[in-house]
N, C-alpha and C positions, 0 to 999 in steps of 0.2 A: 504493500500500500504506500501511496505517496501522501505525505502530510504537509509538505511545503507548498504554499499557494504560488502558482506560476506568475502572478502579477506583482509579488513582493509587497502587497498592501498590508498595513498594520491592522490589528483588531479582528483578524479572521482566523478561524480554526477550520482547516481544510483536510479532507480525506478523499483520496481517489483510488480506485481499484479497477480490476478487470472483471467483466461478466464471464463466468465459467459455466453457467447453466445448471449448477448444482442447486437443488431445492429441498429444503426441510419443510414439508407442508404443515407440520405441526405449528410452525411459527406464523402461518398465514392467517389473516383475519377472515372471518366467515365469508365476507363479501368477495374474496378472491379465491375461494376454494375451487370454484368451477371455471376460473379464468384460464386462458391458454398458458402453457408452460413459460413462454417468453415473458409474458406480463408478470407471472409469479416470480420468476428469476430476477427481473428488473426491480420489483418491489422489495424483495428480500435483500438484494445487494445494496440498493439505495438506503434502506433502513440500517443496514450494517455500517455503511460509511457514515451515516448520520450519527449513530451511536458512538463511533470513534471520535467524531468531531465534537460531540457534546461532552464526552469524557475529557477531552483536551481542554474544553472551556470550563471544566469543573461543575458541570450541570448533570441533572438526571438524564440517563441515556434513553428514556422512553419518548418515542415520537408517536403521537396519536394520529388519527385519520378522520377526516371529514370529507365525505365523497372520495375523490381521488387525491385531495390535497393533504399534505402533512400538517399536523398541529404540533407546534414546538412548545417546549416547556416555558414557563413564565421566566422572564428575564433575558430572553434571547430571541433572535430571529434567525431563520435559516432557509436553505434552498437545496433541492436535490435535482439532479439531471442524469440522463444516461443516453448512450448511443448503442449501436450494435455490440460494441466491445468494451466501452468505458463506462464507468459509473462514478459519480462524485457527489459529495455533500459539503456544504460550507455553512458555518455557524458564526454568529457574532453577538457579543454582549454590548457592543458600543455603537451599533447602527440601528436605525429604526426600520430598515427594510433591506432585503437581499434578494437578488435574483441571479441564478446561474443557469446556463443552457449550453449543451453541446450538441452539435448537429453534424452528420456526415455531409460532405459536399454534394450539392445537387448535380445532376447531369445537365448539360446545356439544354436538352429538351425540356426537362422539368422546370428549369429556370425560365425558359421562354413561356411555358404554359401558365405559370402563376405570377409572373412579374407584375401584372396590373393589380393584383391583390395585395402586393407587398410594398411597392414603391411608386411614387409619382414620377413624372418625367423630370421634374426639377431635382428630385433625389437621385435618380439614375445618372444625372449629369455630373454628380459628385464622385462617380467612380474613377479611381486612378487609372490611367491608361495601361499601367503594367498589371492590373488585377483583372483576371478573367471575369466575365459577367456572371457566370455561375458561382464563382467564389464570392463575388460582391453580393449577390442576392442572398446566398446562404448566410453570409455575415450579417446583413441587415435583418433578415428573418430572425436569426438567433438573438441579435441585440434587442430587438423589439420584444421577443419572448422573455428575455431576462428582465427588461423594464416592467413588463406586465407582472411578472412574479414579484419583483421588488415592491411594487405599489399595490398589489392585490388587496391588502388589508384595508386600504383607504379608498378603493375604487367602488362606486355604487354598482357599476356594471362593467363587463369586460369590453374594452374598446376594440376597434378593428385595427389591423396593421396600418391602414392609411390614416388613422387618428393620431399616430405617432409620426413625427417629422424628423428626418435626418437633417441636422443643421451643418455638421462638419465631420470630416473623417481624416484622421492622421495615421501614422504608421502603426499605432497600437491602441487608439481610442476613437470612439465615436461620440458626438454630442447629439442628444436626442431631446425633443420637446414633446410633452403631452400636456395640453392645456397651458397653464401658466408655469408648469414645472420644467426645468431644464436639468437633465442628468447626463452623467458620463458613463459610457459603457466601455469597459476594458476588453480587449480581445486578443486571442492567439490563433492565428490562421496557419494551417498546414496544408499539405497536398491532399490530405484525406478528410479533415474535418475542421470545424471552427468551434472555439470555446469563448463564451462571452460572460461577463460579470457586471452587474449593476449594484452599487451600494448606495443606500439612502442615508444621509447623516441626520 
């Protein structure tokens, strides 16, 4: 397991591991007993990473469940995400919101099919010339997902991707606006996937 957060940010307790498909069904909540094995494996791996992160923060390792969303112990905020092979959880006692997301890179065809749902023409114009469009769109998709997670506790309803506006993009951060809130999303982009993180102070 990896416990050092890749962004070097203070106040975060991080735990990342690999999905191996092993399932102890006795640990599953009743609502997931009939779910497909992949969903069960993702749930258990995510909760295991969350338990490690909570332990590092000196908190109870129990994460509740409301619908599909985790319920964190009092005194902290957290977020969980997983891709086909990676799973991670991040916890903080010093932020008011956290959102983390990991996404495998879209194919060019996938990016073309859904781009109108994710970005406006003005946002698309901010893509660096050296960044492939499918990488750019996966990045924006992931960053907006992280923002939603970070702000979910204070949002009366889930916004659409087009409700969030990309204002700027640098080598390792994005600036996003939702309503009157402007937040920074940190990111790490590889040839296989993208990882994004939004912290709310």
